[in-house]
N, C-alpha and C positions, 0 to 999 in steps of 0.2 A: 476902231471903237466897237463896231458891230461884231467883230470876231470874238470879243470878250463877253458879250452879253449872253450868248447861248451857253457857254461853259459855266458862267456865273449862275444862270437860272438852274442848270442841271445840278450844280454844287448846292444851291439853296434847297432844291427839292430833295436831294439825297440827305442833306443834313436834317431836314424836317422829319423824314421817315426814320432816320437813325435815332433822333431824339425821342420820337414817339415810341419806337421799339424798345429803347432802353428803359422806358417807364412801365413796360408790361411785366406782370408777375408770371414767371415761368411755371409756377404751380397752378396757374389758372388756365392751362392749356385745355381747350375744349376737347372732350373725348367723343369720337364718333359712336362709341358704345352707349352713351347715356341716352336713355329712352328706348333702348333695344334689349332683346332678351340676352341674358348672361350666356356666354358661350358654354355649350354642353361639354362635359368631360366626366371621366371616371378615373380617379387616382387612388392609390393606396394611402391609408392613414399612416401618419408618422409613427405613432406608438403601437399600432396594431396593423402591420403591413398585410396581414391576411384579410383585412376588411377594407372595403373601398368606400369612397364618398363621391357623391355627384350632386350638383346643384338641384337636381330633381328631388333630392331628399328633403329640400327646404321649402318646397311648394307650400303656400299657405302661411309662411312666416316671413317677417322682415328680418334681415340679417346683414352682418358685415363680413366681407371677405378681405382679410388683411394679408397682403403679399409681403413676406419678410425673409430674412436669411441671417444666419449666425455671423457671417462675415460683414454684415452691413452696419456701418457706423451710425447712420441716421436711425436705423431700427432700434438701436440701443437708446437713442434719445426719446423715441416715442413709446418704448416698451412700458415704462412705469405708468404712463397715461392709460394704456390699454389694460394693464393689470387693475388699475383703479376703476376703470369703466366696467370691467368684468365683475368686480365685486358689487357694483350697483345693480346688476342683473336687469339692465334696461333693454338690452338687445344682445342676442347671441353673436359672438365673434368667432369666426372660423379662420384658421390660418392656412396660408399656402407657402410652404417652405420652398424657396425659389433657388434653383441651381446650387444646392447645398449638399453636404454629406449628412446622412441621417444621424450619425453618432454625434457630430458637431451640433446639429440642431437640437437634439434631445438634451445634450449637456447645457446648451445655452438656456433652454426653457427651465431646466432643473435649477440652474443658478439664479436666473432672473425672475422666476415665477411664470406660470403658464396661464395667460388670459383667455386661451382658446378652448372652446367646447371640444374641438379636435383640430389637428393640423394634418394637412395632406402634403405629400412630397412631389414636387415638380422638379425632379433632379435634372432633367434635360432642358427645362425651360420652355417646352412646347406650348403648354397651356398659358403660360405667361404671355407668349407671343399672341395667342388668340385673344387675350384680354387687353392687348396693347400696352403691356408693361414697359414703361420707359426706363425704370430702375426702381429698386426697392428703397424704402417701403412705398406701397400704394394701397389704398383702402377703397373698397367699393361698398355702396349702400344698395342692397338688392331688395326689391319689394316682394309682396306675397305672390305675385304672378311670375316672378323670376326675371323682372325687368331691372336693369341697372338704372338707378335714379341719380347716382352721384359718384364721382371718382375724385379721390384726394390723391394728388401726386405729392410724394414726399411725406415726411412724418406728420402724424396727427398731432395737433397742438391743443392745449386746453381751450384756447380761443376758438379754433376751428370746430372743435367738438361742441362747444357751447353755442356758437352762433350758426353753424351750418348742419352738422351731422345729427345731433340730438333733436333739434326741432324737426328736421326732415323725418327722422325715425318715428317720432311721436305722431306726426301727420300721417305717415304711411300705415302705422299700426291702427289708426282709427278707421281706415278704409276697409 
């Protein structure tokens, strides 16, 4: 009888952890970058490759960095939401085209609308690694001091925009 108790207890413990783990939202993975300065970079602009962009250019402004790609199915899901947000002129949205061909990215923006003030090209994906990109799309809320205040893994939804991103942006813009 005793030889069955230890395996039974182990089975129950593993089952409890599995049950708890299955109820977690994978989009709520805490980012080690939240509360820390946005990683520095300088990348060429998608539409004007002779010009560069750096997060330093945004000091003093609250802004969104949206990591996207033309090959990304989920990016197509969130794109109309970003286009609508850009029309509201609440917060500037900057895009980072991730591991993509520039001609495909330009065609995709031309076809679906361009919500970005500008997009930059991270063709090698190196900057995405610095930002801890799990996969596209991902969106970062960055404050006036260049600190990442929020990371959205996966597509931005109307609910997430209304409940998390826009209230945070409004709060940050007051500071």
